[in-house]
C-alpha positions in Angstrom: -99.6 59.2 -122.9 -98.9 58.3 -119.2 -98.8 62.0 -118.5 -102.3 62.3 -119.9 -103.5 59.5 -117.8 -101.9 60.8 -114.6 -103.4 64.3 -115.4 -106.9 62.9 -115.9 -106.7 61.2 -112.6 -105.5 64.4 -110.9 -108.3 66.4 -112.3 -110.8 63.9 -111.1 -109.3 64.1 -107.6 -109.0 67.9 -107.5 -112.5 68.4 -108.8 -113.7 67.2 -105.4 -112.7 70.4 -103.6 -114.8 73.1 -105.4 -117.7 70.7 -105.7 -117.6 70.1 -102.0 -117.3 73.7 -101.3 -120.5 74.4 -103.3 -122.4 71.6 -101.6 -121.2 72.9 -98.1 -122.5 76.3 -99.0 -125.9 74.9 -100.2 -126.1 72.9 -97.0 -125.3 76.0 -94.9 -127.9 78.1 -96.8 -130.5 75.4 -96.3 -129.8 75.2 -92.5 -130.0 79.0 -92.3 -133.3 79.0 -94.1 -134.6 76.4 -91.6 -133.4 78.6 -88.6 -135.3 81.6 -90.1 -138.5 79.7 -90.7 -138.5 78.0 -87.3 -137.6 81.3 -85.5 -140.6 83.0 -87.2 -142.9 80.1 -86.1 -141.4 80.2 -82.6 -142.3 83.9 -82.3 -145.8 83.3 -83.4 -145.9 80.5 -80.8 -144.7 82.9 -78.2 -147.6 85.3 -78.8 -150.1 82.5 -79.1 -148.8 80.7 -75.9 -148.2 77.4 -77.8 -147.6 75.8 -81.3 -150.9 75.7 -82.9 -151.5 73.0 -85.5 -151.8 75.7 -88.2 -148.5 77.2 -87.0 -146.9 73.7 -87.3 -148.4 73.0 -90.7 -147.4 76.4 -92.1 -143.8 75.9 -90.8 -143.6 72.4 -92.4 -145.0 73.8 -95.6 -142.6 76.6 -95.7 -139.5 74.4 -95.0 -140.7 71.8 -97.7 -141.3 74.5 -100.3 -137.8 76.3 -99.6 -135.8 73.1 -99.4 -137.6 70.9 -101.9 -138.3 68.1 -99.5 -141.4 66.3 -98.7 -143.4 67.4 -95.6 -143.7 63.8 -94.3 -139.7 63.8 -94.0 -139.9 67.0 -91.6 -140.5 66.0 -87.9 -141.8 68.7 -85.5 -142.2 67.9 -81.8 -143.5 71.1 -79.9 -145.5 72.2 -77.0 -149.3 72.1 -78.1 -150.9 73.1 -74.8 -151.2 76.7 -73.7 -148.4 78.1 -71.4 -148.8 81.3 -69.6 -146.3 84.1 -68.5 -146.1 84.6 -64.8 -144.9 87.8 -62.9 -141.5 86.2 -62.4 -139.7 83.7 -64.5 -141.0 80.2 -64.2 -139.7 77.1 -66.1 -143.5 76.2 -66.7 -144.0 79.1 -69.1 -141.4 77.6 -71.6 -142.6 76.5 -75.0 -140.4 73.7 -76.3 -139.8 72.6 -80.0 -137.6 70.3 -81.9 -137.5 70.3 -85.6 -135.7 67.7 -87.8 -135.1 68.3 -91.4 -133.2 65.8 -93.7 -130.0 66.7 -95.3 -129.6 64.2 -98.2 -126.0 65.0 -99.3 -123.1 65.7 -97.1 -120.2 64.5 -99.2 -119.9 65.5 -102.8 -118.9 62.8 -105.2 -119.7 60.2 -102.6 -119.9 57.3 -105.0 -116.5 58.1 -106.3 -115.1 57.6 -102.8 -117.3 54.5 -102.1 -119.7 56.2 -99.7 -123.3 54.9 -100.0 -126.3 57.2 -100.3 -127.6 55.8 -97.1 -124.4 57.0 -95.3 -124.2 60.3 -97.0 -127.3 61.9 -95.2 -128.1 63.1 -91.9 -130.8 65.1 -90.1 -130.5 68.8 -89.2 -132.0 69.2 -85.7 -133.1 72.5 -84.2 -134.1 72.2 -80.5 -134.9 75.2 -78.4 -137.5 76.8 -76.2 -139.1 80.3 -76.0 -141.0 81.9 -73.1 -144.7 82.5 -73.5 -146.0 86.0 -73.8 -149.6 85.3 -72.9 -150.5 86.7 -69.5 -151.7 84.2 -66.9 -155.5 84.4 -66.6 
């Protein structure tokens, strides 16, 4: 009987590893999806000269639909004034953006290990800049 009890405890502990691997793979896929959606929006902003409200709303809607999160949880800070390309590189032509998307589960079986739901989440932050492709008037 004691072997059965020990075996049950060992199975519970060893189940953590495959479940954590699946969760890590899911989180990695979600971060890669955010990267692709934001890259697509940044390329559109590059040709427009700035992030339009339509571009930002489309990006938030795509992320929310793919990751099954609410749009209000996604934070986007971006350049919303037109930037123009100069003949030589100039820092003023850069279009900046920062996107924060919540990741709600980092550790699998968190309650089993005594980690609260509040401590078991973070934000994936993607911060970068692209150069404008709109010629200066």
